[in-house]
Backbone as CSV, one residue per row, in Angstrom:
resi,resn,N_x,N_y,N_z,CA_x,CA_y,CA_z,C_x,C_y,C_z
1,MET,-22.217,101.047,139.644,-21.465,101.357,138.102,-20.495,102.276,138.274
2,SER,-19.177,102.238,137.715,-17.967,102.799,138.057,-18.261,104.216,136.833
3,GLY,-17.183,104.696,137.477,-17.251,106.136,136.803,-15.920,106.674,137.063
4,THR,-15.734,107.398,136.145,-13.914,108.384,135.981,-14.091,109.325,136.423
5,ARG,-12.932,109.279,137.823,-12.609,109.895,138.631,-12.050,111.480,138.015
6,THR,-12.538,112.474,138.318,-11.651,113.821,137.850,-11.491,114.627,139.086
7,LEU,-10.470,115.610,138.603,-10.655,116.873,139.463,-11.616,117.989,139.736
8,VAL,-12.541,117.761,138.584,-13.687,118.888,138.863,-14.904,117.931,138.294
9,SER,-15.574,117.946,139.240,-16.803,116.815,138.529,-17.819,117.401,137.518
10,PRO,-18.215,116.837,136.689,-19.319,117.140,135.694,-20.042,118.172,136.179
11,ALA,-20.508,117.994,137.420,-21.995,118.931,137.549,-21.424,120.103,137.531
12,ALA,-20.183,120.087,138.802,-19.580,121.427,138.897,-18.997,122.220,137.340
13,LEU,-18.972,121.295,136.566,-18.597,121.981,134.933,-19.595,122.382,134.192
14,VAL,-20.625,122.087,134.769,-22.017,122.512,134.096,-22.444,124.198,134.304
15,ARG,-21.882,124.537,135.779,-22.590,125.684,136.024,-21.401,126.724,135.295
16,PRO,-22.044,127.577,134.995,-21.452,128.893,134.398,-20.386,129.347,135.495
17,ARG,-19.821,129.076,136.331,-18.817,129.679,137.389,-17.667,128.664,137.574
18,GLY,-18.317,127.295,137.445,-17.588,126.284,137.696,-16.625,126.248,136.193
19,LYS,-17.600,126.549,135.203,-16.860,126.499,133.844,-15.925,127.196,133.428
20,ALA,-16.092,128.390,134.129,-15.002,129.831,133.390,-13.864,129.637,135.263
21,VAL,-14.218,128.688,136.030,-12.942,128.518,137.073,-11.909,127.469,136.071
22,TYR,-13.065,126.586,135.729,-12.008,125.728,135.057,-10.856,125.895,133.769
23,TRP,-12.015,126.382,132.767,-10.908,127.305,131.311,-10.082,128.260,131.865
24,THR,-10.161,129.095,133.371,-9.158,130.160,133.306,-7.601,129.346,134.050
25,VAL,-7.997,127.978,134.877,-6.977,127.553,135.465,-6.366,126.928,134.056
26,PHE,-6.910,125.684,133.540,-6.179,125.310,132.442,-5.991,126.317,131.490
27,ALA,-6.241,127.235,130.787,-5.134,128.470,130.114,-4.153,128.985,130.804
28,THR,-4.213,129.213,132.088,-3.359,130.053,133.074,-2.106,128.205,133.176
29,VAL,-2.479,127.342,132.931,-1.382,126.216,133.332,-0.656,125.999,131.908
30,VAL,-1.599,125.923,131.071,-0.720,125.979,129.834,0.530,127.111,128.881
31,LEU,-0.602,128.210,129.658,0.277,129.498,129.902,1.664,129.496,129.884
32,LEU,1.641,129.280,131.018,2.916,128.902,132.130,3.522,127.774,131.487
33,PHE,3.881,126.615,131.246,4.246,125.696,130.470,4.931,126.172,129.257
34,THR,4.437,127.230,128.416,4.521,127.298,127.203,5.943,128.361,127.578
35,LEU,5.313,129.261,128.677,6.497,130.360,128.720,7.654,129.924,129.322
36,ALA,7.393,128.876,130.037,8.494,128.214,130.690,9.551,127.004,129.319
37,PHE,8.800,126.503,128.301,9.697,126.426,127.298,10.441,127.046,125.934
38,LEU,9.580,128.481,126.001,9.687,129.251,124.483,10.797,129.869,125.203
39,PHE,10.609,130.649,126.488,11.103,131.760,127.008,12.599,131.589,126.992
40,PRO,13.285,130.348,127.229,14.926,130.154,126.877,15.152,130.345,125.491
41,VAL,14.494,129.503,124.692,14.893,129.962,123.097,14.761,131.348,122.792
42,TYR,13.487,131.981,123.514,13.549,133.745,123.026,14.770,134.449,123.682
43,TRP,14.983,133.657,124.720,16.339,134.394,125.544,17.597,134.566,124.408
44,MET,17.615,133.205,123.980,19.026,132.859,123.617,19.080,133.336,121.690
45,VAL,18.016,133.781,121.046,17.711,134.349,120.127,17.848,135.701,120.310
46,THR,17.268,136.113,120.735,17.286,137.910,121.329,18.755,138.429,121.616
47,GLY,19.195,137.264,122.578,20.494,137.628,123.139,21.908,137.975,121.803
48,ALA,21.174,137.173,120.787,22.258,137.514,119.703,22.457,139.314,119.273
49,THR,21.136,139.333,119.407,20.889,140.690,118.717,21.165,141.748,119.849
50,LYS,21.801,141.835,120.701,22.072,142.859,122.009,23.431,142.884,122.007
51,SER,23.894,144.315,121.556,25.191,144.752,121.919,26.051,143.848,123.033
52,PRO,27.266,143.570,122.956,27.993,143.025,124.136,27.993,143.695,125.579
53,ASP,27.915,145.233,125.392,27.594,145.798,126.466,25.862,145.225,127.237
54,GLU,25.471,144.968,126.147,23.830,145.326,126.686,23.622,143.732,127.165
55,VAL,24.357,142.532,127.002,24.766,140.893,127.124,25.166,141.172,128.828
56,ALA,26.125,142.175,128.800,26.640,141.757,130.036,26.026,142.767,131.361
57,ARG,25.176,143.294,130.702,24.407,144.261,131.813,23.499,143.375,133.061
58,THR,23.317,144.208,134.132,22.723,143.755,135.311,22.367,144.674,135.623
59,PRO,20.801,144.816,135.743,19.975,143.711,135.435,19.762,143.281,134.084
60,PRO,19.526,142.214,133.673,19.889,142.407,131.956,18.285,143.007,131.589
61,THR,18.402,143.448,130.133,17.099,143.644,129.178,15.899,142.579,128.540
62,LEU,14.990,142.502,128.861,14.200,142.013,128.261,14.059,142.296,126.545
63,VAL,13.889,142.990,126.128,14.177,143.799,124.809,15.034,144.065,124.523
64,PRO,15.873,143.716,123.432,16.902,144.377,123.035,16.842,145.948,122.903
65,GLU,17.796,146.683,123.516,17.206,148.499,122.873,17.539,148.741,121.780
66,ASN,19.196,148.250,120.687,19.031,148.421,119.646,19.287,146.674,119.041
67,TRP,18.616,146.307,117.868,19.040,145.289,116.975,19.416,144.969,116.415
68,HIS,21.015,144.406,116.657,21.994,143.969,115.966,22.024,142.675,115.297
69,LEU,21.501,142.280,113.899,22.214,141.302,113.571,23.028,140.464,112.772
70,SER,24.106,141.642,113.185,25.568,141.420,112.428,26.055,140.381,112.991
71,ALA,25.407,139.801,114.135,26.497,138.416,115.549,25.890,137.920,114.514
72,TYR,24.610,137.406,113.886,25.143,136.061,112.765,25.735,135.755,112.113
73,THR,25.838,137.076,110.806,26.722,136.867,109.989,28.134,136.461,110.077
74,ASP,28.239,137.383,111.187,29.435,137.134,111.852,30.016,136.034,112.174
75,ALA,29.162,135.249,112.805,29.136,133.811,113.739,29.050,132.797,112.435
76,TRP,28.372,133.130,110.914,28.271,132.173,109.882,30.002,132.504,109.635
77,ASP,30.499,133.384,109.368,31.887,133.195,108.540,32.861,133.140,109.787
78,LEU,33.147,134.038,110.328,33.886,133.658,111.915,34.298,132.389,112.063
79,MET,33.442,131.686,112.583,33.119,130.293,112.970,33.037,129.094,112.030
80,GLN,32.697,129.437,110.713,33.282,128.867,109.842,32.600,127.081,110.001
81,LEU,30.988,128.478,109.985,29.673,127.117,110.386,28.762,126.587,109.585
82,PRO,29.127,126.565,107.972,29.092,126.114,106.597,29.552,124.729,106.765
83,GLN,31.107,124.420,107.300,31.725,123.603,106.773,31.447,122.641,108.364
84,HIS,31.361,123.130,109.545,31.131,122.352,110.832,30.013,121.788,110.892
85,LEU,28.698,122.439,109.843,27.373,121.886,109.996,27.191,121.120,109.277
86,TRP,28.385,121.341,107.823,28.237,119.782,106.960,28.876,118.641,107.829
87,ASN,29.942,118.942,108.602,30.484,117.286,108.496,29.532,117.061,109.961
88,THR,28.935,117.606,110.470,28.102,116.991,111.490,26.835,116.672,110.513
89,VAL,26.307,116.830,109.474,25.589,116.250,108.759,25.780,114.877,107.885
90,VAL,27.263,115.128,107.934,27.951,113.932,107.682,27.832,112.973,108.533
91,GLN,27.984,113.077,109.519,28.250,112.319,110.436,27.000,111.907,111.276
92,ALA,25.870,112.630,111.557,24.798,112.314,111.949,24.154,111.312,110.881
93,ALA,24.054,111.847,109.743,23.326,111.107,108.726,23.717,109.503,108.249
94,GLY,25.168,109.607,108.593,25.492,108.225,108.272,25.435,107.354,109.469
95,ALA,25.175,107.947,110.688,24.958,106.948,112.175,23.317,106.726,111.875
96,TRP,22.582,107.742,111.666,21.210,107.477,111.028,20.940,105.957,110.590
97,ILE,21.671,106.529,109.044,21.445,105.543,107.900,21.966,103.848,108.489
98,CYS,23.016,103.857,109.213,23.648,102.526,109.758,22.649,101.969,110.524
99,GLN,22.154,102.545,111.663,21.552,102.356,112.805,20.282,101.743,112.326
100,LEU,19.526,102.948,111.283,18.588,102.100,110.925,18.791,100.768,110.014
101,VAL,19.071,100.683,109.407,19.899,99.421,108.889,20.081,98.482,109.240
102,PHE,20.798,98.117,110.649,21.560,97.300,111.265,20.034,96.716,112.462
103,CYS,19.846,98.258,113.493,19.031,97.808,114.510,17.899,96.927,114.218
104,THR,17.256,97.432,112.681,16.208,97.375,112.100,16.137,95.778,111.645
105,ALA,17.436,95.196,111.071,17.581,93.685,110.616,17.636,92.901,111.903
106,ALA,18.675,93.461,113.245,18.410,92.368,114.028,17.258,92.112,114.751
107,ALA,16.688,93.405,115.046,15.332,93.558,116.079,13.890,92.616,115.263
108,TYR,14.270,92.794,113.390,13.094,91.668,112.724,13.577,90.350,113.289
109,ALA,15.202,90.062,113.348,15.410,88.947,113.232,15.118,88.079,114.588
110,LEU,15.246,88.900,115.711,15.338,88.590,117.075,13.658,88.411,117.279
111,SER,12.362,89.492,116.367,11.035,88.951,117.051,10.658,87.992,116.149
112,ARG,11.281,88.269,114.659,10.145,87.141,113.474,10.766,85.777,113.500
113,LEU,12.599,85.525,113.093,13.201,84.811,112.725,13.539,84.080,113.939
114,ARG,12.837,84.417,115.146,13.662,83.756,116.263,14.855,82.222,116.060
115,PRO,16.085,83.401,116.615,17.013,82.750,116.153,16.945,81.593,117.496
116,VAL,18.601,80.906,117.267,18.447,79.781,118.618,19.465,80.763,119.548
117,PHE,18.769,80.573,120.839,19.218,81.780,121.911,18.917,82.973,121.584
118,GLY,18.221,83.130,121.256,18.065,84.531,120.805,17.693,85.335,121.905
119,LYS,16.769,84.939,122.996,16.402,85.297,124.502,17.810,85.984,124.913
120,VAL,19.198,85.131,124.998,20.330,85.272,125.617,20.522,86.545,124.789
121,ILE,20.714,86.048,123.696,21.101,87.134,122.478,20.793,88.801,122.771
122,LEU,19.647,88.836,123.312,18.300,90.334,123.756,18.980,90.317,125.267
123,GLY,19.322,89.369,125.898,19.669,89.782,127.264,20.919,90.331,127.271
124,SER,21.709,89.825,126.483,22.873,90.497,126.729,23.070,91.901,125.864
125,VAL,22.716,91.984,125.225,22.416,93.399,124.320,21.938,94.326,124.905
126,LEU,20.535,94.082,126.076,20.345,95.104,126.799,21.114,94.825,128.022
127,ALA,21.605,94.178,128.380,22.422,94.269,129.513,23.453,95.107,129.153
128,THR,24.025,96.035,128.232,24.871,96.731,128.254,24.081,98.428,128.087
129,LEU,22.972,98.373,128.443,22.505,99.279,129.132,22.792,99.746,130.500
130,MET,22.971,98.903,131.016,23.633,98.812,132.748,25.016,99.244,132.786
131,VAL,25.996,99.548,131.738,26.912,100.102,131.451,27.106,101.261,131.596
132,PRO,27.384,102.546,132.352,27.738,103.767,131.914,28.589,104.042,130.791
133,ALA,27.712,104.835,129.624,28.138,105.297,128.763,29.885,106.372,128.707
134,GLN,30.211,106.551,130.129,31.473,107.222,130.061,32.470,105.767,130.134
135,ALA,32.169,104.768,130.584,33.147,103.104,131.031,33.583,102.465,129.806
136,LEU,32.205,103.039,128.501,32.852,102.819,127.135,33.634,103.713,126.380
137,VAL,34.342,104.409,126.725,34.940,105.788,125.832,36.419,105.081,125.472
138,VAL,36.476,105.067,126.283,38.268,104.197,125.990,38.173,103.065,125.756
139,PRO,37.527,102.360,125.595,37.519,100.409,124.946,36.897,101.083,123.564
140,LYS,36.306,101.992,123.413,35.970,102.455,121.842,37.398,103.143,121.136
141,TYR,38.032,103.667,122.200,38.690,104.461,121.280,39.601,104.002,121.226
142,LEU,40.336,102.631,121.755,41.132,102.271,121.399,41.046,101.309,120.420
143,THR,39.644,100.731,119.786,39.109,100.075,119.009,39.325,100.847,117.845
144,VAL,38.509,102.041,117.529,38.329,102.888,117.036,40.090,103.505,116.091
145,ALA,41.103,103.044,117.288,42.508,103.848,116.895,43.572,102.717,116.486
146,ASP,42.749,101.532,116.565,43.502,100.377,115.624,42.463,99.583,115.784
147,LEU,41.867,99.514,114.693,40.580,98.133,114.294,41.189,96.834,114.299
148,PRO,40.858,95.900,115.377,41.085,94.820,114.994,41.148,94.051,113.507
149,LEU,42.171,92.931,113.777,41.913,92.371,112.570,42.763,92.916,111.100
150,ILE,42.114,94.428,111.042,42.607,94.832,109.824,43.690,95.760,110.013
151,HIS,43.579,96.133,111.549,44.714,96.858,112.188,44.756,98.879,111.623
152,THR,43.787,99.144,111.348,43.588,100.515,110.428,43.267,101.424,111.564
153,SER,43.570,102.738,111.361,42.642,103.726,112.502,41.501,104.719,111.775
154,LEU,40.799,104.635,112.104,39.506,105.313,112.099,39.407,106.718,112.686
155,LEU,40.842,107.127,113.118,40.580,108.542,113.803,40.239,109.552,113.056
156,ASN,40.037,110.662,112.786,39.044,111.914,111.844,38.517,111.007,110.796
157,ASP,37.690,110.080,111.038,37.221,109.469,110.083,35.661,109.213,110.610
158,PRO,34.884,109.593,109.596,33.273,109.631,110.138,32.740,108.414,110.251
159,LEU,33.448,107.390,110.185,33.332,105.860,110.414,33.102,105.560,111.900
160,ALA,34.246,106.657,112.542,34.445,106.332,114.073,33.015,106.527,114.975
161,ILE,32.469,107.647,114.013,30.789,108.297,114.522,29.690,106.731,114.014
162,TRP,30.188,106.379,113.133,29.219,105.644,112.089,28.809,104.063,113.055
163,LEU,30.049,103.852,112.753,30.203,102.118,113.326,29.401,102.334,115.340
164,PRO,30.530,103.008,116.351,29.675,102.964,117.014,28.058,103.034,117.595
165,ALA,27.862,103.759,116.531,26.315,104.826,116.667,25.285,103.182,116.139
166,VAL,26.112,102.188,115.600,25.272,101.154,115.385,24.626,100.331,116.991
167,ALA,25.567,100.432,117.436,25.146,99.217,118.903,24.546,100.265,119.875
168,ASN,23.404,100.302,119.109,22.295,101.011,120.147,21.321,99.918,120.640
169,ALA,21.171,99.413,122.021,20.524,98.608,122.839,18.903,99.122,122.716
170,PHE,18.948,100.497,123.221,17.886,100.853,123.266,17.047,100.889,121.906
171,ASN,17.027,101.223,120.582,16.549,101.467,119.486,16.042,100.038,119.318
172,LEU,17.381,99.309,119.523,17.037,97.771,118.876,15.694,97.296,120.042
173,TYR,15.486,97.687,120.801,14.534,96.695,121.722,13.120,97.770,121.494
174,LEU,13.396,98.823,121.179,12.680,99.429,121.024,11.595,98.977,119.468
175,LEU,12.495,98.610,118.860,12.349,97.970,117.506,12.048,97.044,117.495
176,LYS,12.347,95.942,118.173,12.014,94.546,118.502,10.362,94.579,119.413
177,ARG,10.602,95.572,120.167,9.067,95.378,120.883,7.517,95.833,119.735
178,PHE,8.210,96.780,119.441,7.126,97.262,117.967,6.591,96.048,117.019
179,PHE,7.226,95.298,116.418,7.676,94.235,115.935,7.077,92.970,116.099
180,ASP,7.139,92.634,117.805,6.470,91.918,118.229,5.101,91.808,118.279
181,ARG,4.499,92.961,118.373,3.095,93.699,118.245,2.207,93.902,117.101
182,ILE,2.961,93.306,115.935,2.037,93.622,114.632,1.590,92.221,114.355
183,PRO,0.336,92.822,114.320,-0.649,91.525,113.754,-0.211,90.093,113.025
184,ARG,0.220,89.090,113.882,0.441,87.765,113.052,-0.633,86.832,112.227
185,ASP,-1.726,87.686,112.121,-2.781,87.323,110.916,-1.922,88.053,109.619
186,VAL,-1.346,89.225,109.476,-0.980,89.698,108.479,0.067,89.438,107.743
187,LEU,0.854,88.914,108.847,2.356,88.210,108.095,1.931,86.708,108.002
188,GLU,1.264,86.306,108.448,1.212,84.598,107.510,0.352,84.880,106.417
189,ALA,-0.676,85.860,106.462,-1.158,86.166,105.165,-0.053,86.009,103.819
190,ALA,0.801,87.030,104.382,1.541,87.515,103.201,2.595,86.144,103.039
191,GLU,2.654,84.912,104.123,3.670,84.353,103.918,2.917,82.716,102.994
192,ILE,1.249,82.766,103.258,0.359,81.828,102.368,0.879,82.745,100.771
193,ASP,0.567,83.710,100.317,0.673,84.606,99.128,2.483,83.549,98.746
194,GLY,3.435,83.831,99.487,4.560,83.347,98.962,5.466,83.973,98.920
195,ALA,5.350,85.163,100.026,6.280,86.261,100.015,7.225,85.694,101.524
196,GLY,8.460,86.135,101.091,9.644,85.601,101.688,9.855,86.303,102.974
197,LYS,10.890,86.233,104.156,11.374,87.215,105.428,11.878,88.640,104.266
198,LEU,12.507,88.623,103.763,12.997,89.520,103.217,11.533,90.568,102.498
199,ARG,10.750,89.970,102.100,9.948,90.360,101.087,8.746,91.228,102.307
200,ILE,8.815,90.031,103.357,7.803,90.334,104.300,7.920,91.884,105.223
201,LEU,9.862,92.267,105.534,9.935,93.058,106.065,9.965,94.417,105.437
202,THR,10.530,94.188,103.747,10.460,95.831,103.355,8.757,95.854,102.427
203,SER,7.892,94.953,102.476,6.731,95.592,101.854,5.470,95.396,102.943
204,ILE,6.028,94.657,104.145,4.972,94.696,104.956,5.247,95.204,106.430
205,VAL,6.027,94.698,106.833,6.753,95.397,108.371,7.227,96.897,108.502
206,LEU,8.060,97.257,107.410,8.491,98.598,107.650,7.717,99.691,107.439
207,PRO,6.605,99.285,106.357,5.400,100.261,106.187,4.597,100.570,106.923
208,MET,4.238,99.611,107.654,4.149,99.591,109.583,4.751,100.336,110.415
209,SER,5.826,100.581,110.182,6.562,100.580,111.613,6.876,101.886,111.369
210,ARG,6.473,103.080,110.048,6.738,104.262,110.146,6.604,105.166,111.463
211,PRO,5.565,104.850,112.604,6.015,105.618,113.617,7.313,105.071,114.418
212,VAL,7.125,104.073,114.840,8.681,104.077,115.934,9.936,104.064,114.817
213,LEU,10.026,104.134,113.265,11.034,104.103,112.511,11.642,105.812,113.163
214,GLY,10.299,106.602,112.480,10.256,107.883,113.050,10.887,108.348,114.555
215,VAL,10.578,107.870,115.689,10.999,108.268,116.921,12.946,107.572,116.535
216,VAL,12.997,106.308,116.108,14.303,105.965,116.200,15.089,107.036,116.015
217,SER,14.671,107.398,114.408,15.542,108.790,113.386,15.484,109.641,114.367
218,ILE,14.854,110.307,115.387,15.131,111.213,116.108,15.790,111.184,117.339
219,PHE,15.710,109.886,117.768,16.875,109.238,118.681,18.293,109.581,118.198
220,ALA,18.217,108.937,116.974,19.335,108.753,115.981,20.240,109.873,116.195
221,LEU,19.615,110.809,115.251,20.021,112.038,115.082,20.501,112.919,116.131
222,VAL,19.645,113.039,116.641,19.779,114.315,118.160,21.005,113.398,118.860
223,ALA,21.375,112.250,119.155,22.160,112.166,119.858,23.952,112.196,119.286
224,VAL,23.660,111.956,117.765,25.089,112.136,117.146,25.225,114.142,116.962
225,TRP,24.042,114.576,117.078,24.101,116.398,116.929,24.861,116.652,118.403
226,GLN,23.838,116.257,119.104,24.589,116.734,120.581,25.855,116.043,121.115
227,ASP,26.852,115.447,120.852,27.388,114.629,121.565,28.729,115.750,121.347
228,PHE,29.499,115.292,122.342,30.544,116.313,122.643,32.080,115.547,122.417
229,LEU,31.645,114.576,123.931,33.086,114.103,124.177,33.547,112.917,123.163
230,TRP,32.998,112.274,122.366,33.340,111.620,121.862,34.009,112.168,120.003
231,PRO,33.187,113.063,119.520,33.757,113.391,118.386,34.847,114.515,118.987
232,LEU,34.825,114.711,120.159,36.450,115.246,120.574,37.349,114.530,120.779
233,MET,37.345,113.300,121.199,38.222,112.165,120.944,38.810,112.296,119.909
234,VAL,37.871,111.628,118.885,37.935,110.989,117.719,38.868,112.130,116.578
235,PHE,38.398,113.124,116.668,38.247,114.518,115.601,39.429,115.286,115.861
236,SER,40.674,115.036,115.656,42.235,116.116,116.024,42.098,117.111,114.660
237,ASP,41.466,117.060,114.277,41.162,117.585,112.610,40.583,118.437,112.873
238,THR,40.585,119.713,113.216,39.547,121.052,113.618,38.326,121.052,112.224
239,ASP,39.026,120.783,110.619,38.208,121.192,109.718,37.297,120.122,109.690
240,LYS,37.371,118.841,110.489,36.616,117.658,110.236,35.365,117.548,111.444
241,GLN,36.181,118.807,112.514,34.761,118.077,113.487,33.548,119.165,113.495
242,PRO,32.816,118.238,114.271,31.447,118.670,114.256,31.321,119.982,114.593
243,ILE,29.746,120.384,114.400,29.178,121.521,115.047,29.744,121.871,116.629
244,SER,29.182,120.156,117.622,29.196,121.140,118.983,30.532,120.993,119.405
245,VAL,31.483,120.256,118.750,33.231,120.573,119.193,33.737,121.979,118.765
246,ALA,33.438,122.425,117.114,33.416,123.441,116.940,33.265,124.664,117.522
247,LEU,32.194,124.675,118.272,31.781,125.447,119.337,32.658,126.084,120.403
248,VAL,33.281,125.192,120.760,33.873,125.276,122.269,35.013,125.684,121.599
249,GLN,36.169,124.865,120.827,37.197,125.135,120.328,37.546,126.469,119.329
250,LEU,36.622,127.005,118.878,36.362,128.378,118.259,36.102,129.437,119.159
251,SER,35.579,129.188,119.989,34.684,130.444,121.006,35.842,131.132,121.723
252,GLN,37.797,130.602,121.249,38.127,131.586,122.732,38.371,133.011,122.421
253,ASN,38.434,133.341,121.431,38.704,134.963,120.909,37.389,135.055,119.945
254,ILE,36.219,135.038,120.419,35.065,135.715,119.791,34.050,135.893,121.240
255,GLN,33.375,137.354,120.149,32.607,137.382,120.888,31.504,136.681,121.771
256,LEU,30.889,136.902,123.005,29.779,136.350,123.540,28.400,136.331,122.407
257,THR,28.197,137.392,121.640,26.960,137.754,121.275,27.203,136.525,119.857
258,VAL,28.562,136.680,119.293,28.445,136.343,118.065,28.679,134.666,118.189
259,LEU,29.189,134.278,119.518,29.026,132.824,120.105,27.593,132.398,120.140
260,ILE,26.719,133.368,121.054,25.164,132.989,121.095,24.307,132.862,119.898
261,ALA,24.972,133.686,118.862,24.383,133.564,117.318,24.919,132.379,116.848
262,ALA,25.522,131.752,117.136,26.263,130.485,116.617,25.711,129.484,117.097
263,MET,25.436,129.147,118.518,24.336,128.554,119.078,22.761,128.515,118.552
264,VAL,22.872,129.415,118.016,21.243,129.630,117.736,21.011,128.973,116.398
265,ILE,22.199,129.018,115.456,22.096,128.415,114.188,22.866,127.121,113.875
266,ALA,22.847,126.526,114.845,23.306,124.943,115.636,22.075,124.304,116.074
267,SER,21.508,125.050,116.602,20.054,124.256,117.225,18.962,124.446,115.970
268,ILE,19.420,125.208,114.979,17.542,125.507,114.152,17.538,124.148,113.444
269,PRO,18.928,123.266,112.788,18.258,121.921,112.491,17.768,121.026,112.929
270,MET,18.121,120.631,114.391,17.507,119.852,115.228,15.671,120.481,115.565
271,VAL,15.685,122.032,115.431,14.274,122.235,115.736,13.412,121.835,114.567
272,ALA,13.923,121.859,113.154,13.342,121.855,112.245,12.964,120.238,112.224
273,LEU,14.039,119.538,112.227,13.591,117.789,112.303,12.590,117.489,113.362
274,PHE,12.593,118.321,114.550,11.677,118.189,115.332,9.747,118.473,114.839
275,LEU,10.353,119.529,114.207,8.583,120.142,113.428,8.353,118.994,112.277
276,VAL,9.278,118.400,111.931,8.989,117.379,110.433,8.467,116.442,110.999
277,PHE,9.365,115.376,112.327,8.815,114.155,112.929,8.289,114.239,114.064
278,GLN,7.355,115.577,114.338,6.280,115.546,115.237,5.134,114.835,115.638
279,ARG,4.708,114.868,114.477,3.776,113.758,113.915,3.757,111.923,113.762
280,HIS,5.088,111.581,113.874,5.482,110.178,113.769,5.909,110.059,115.256
281,ILE,6.198,111.055,115.986,6.748,111.442,117.376,5.428,110.837,118.429
282,ILE,4.820,111.189,118.064,3.257,111.188,118.698,2.430,109.715,118.296
283,ALA,2.374,109.452,116.895,2.303,108.253,116.828,3.261,106.942,117.451
284,GLY,4.721,107.431,117.679,4.967,106.254,118.096,4.890,106.235,119.579
285,ILE,4.369,107.391,119.894,4.743,106.770,121.586,3.445,106.014,121.896
286,SER,2.549,106.105,120.955,0.997,105.491,121.243,1.006,103.693,120.498
287,ALA,2.214,103.564,120.075,2.331,102.546,118.975,2.036,101.136,119.688
288,GLY,2.804,101.642,121.249,2.456,100.061,122.186,1.479,99.716,121.998
289,SER,0.333,100.309,122.113,-0.988,100.016,122.200,-1.758,99.284,120.979
290,THR,-0.813,99.121,120.158,-0.741,97.615,118.841,-1.521,96.270,118.987
291,LYS,-2.137,95.769,118.826,-2.308,94.481,119.705,-2.134,93.313,118.385
292,GLY,-1.231,92.488,119.113,-0.577,91.017,118.590,-1.686,89.968,118.326
């Protein structure tokens, strides 16, 4: 008879002393991890409410002596955050939509339509993961600066962000692996009822794929939101730069507290996005257990 090995035996957990020790250790570990993750957030939020002298003080103060909320309003106005946040939203939303449409279509084709040389195509796509991202910056820039065949420039255009984002091998592979695990009986039943390939994709596959689509959405949006080097290269026009680039470009003559406040404001959309999609992230992590 085989049993599950644990750090604490079930017999020890039955005893009052063993149970007390277990829950004390468990609560301590959870508290330490919580503090490790939340303390940097607390330090950033409260740092913006301190005076410039208090921020630079050594040793630092854990709680602000006087709460100054003016740094947030100054950051909103002086650093033109509404405009740069809107630029980031446009770039991230466009990249997200393009990635969902094209990566989903490509993954469905490789998984269910089984094209000729499909394994070769998939292997070639996955091989791009072995290439460092920095090595692709110059070829990508030359491509968007003078688009082949039509010879037009995409610099200072959101398309320079959207189109390269489509070529995401990791998300394509993630979607394909999920589509491979969808029960074949469900798809065959739809084919017997007369549903075509496109109808199966839109009416059956996509509704069943909401967990993995949520995970892909998080990856796609966060990748664009936090990217710095590529937007810096393609957006020379300051009015079209995203928040990640604008915070650096406009921080030259800005007080430290105002810059910290701007960072707090810039991080709020990503935190809100995680809170909205957290259920889908957890479901997407366990999606691999679906049997086909």
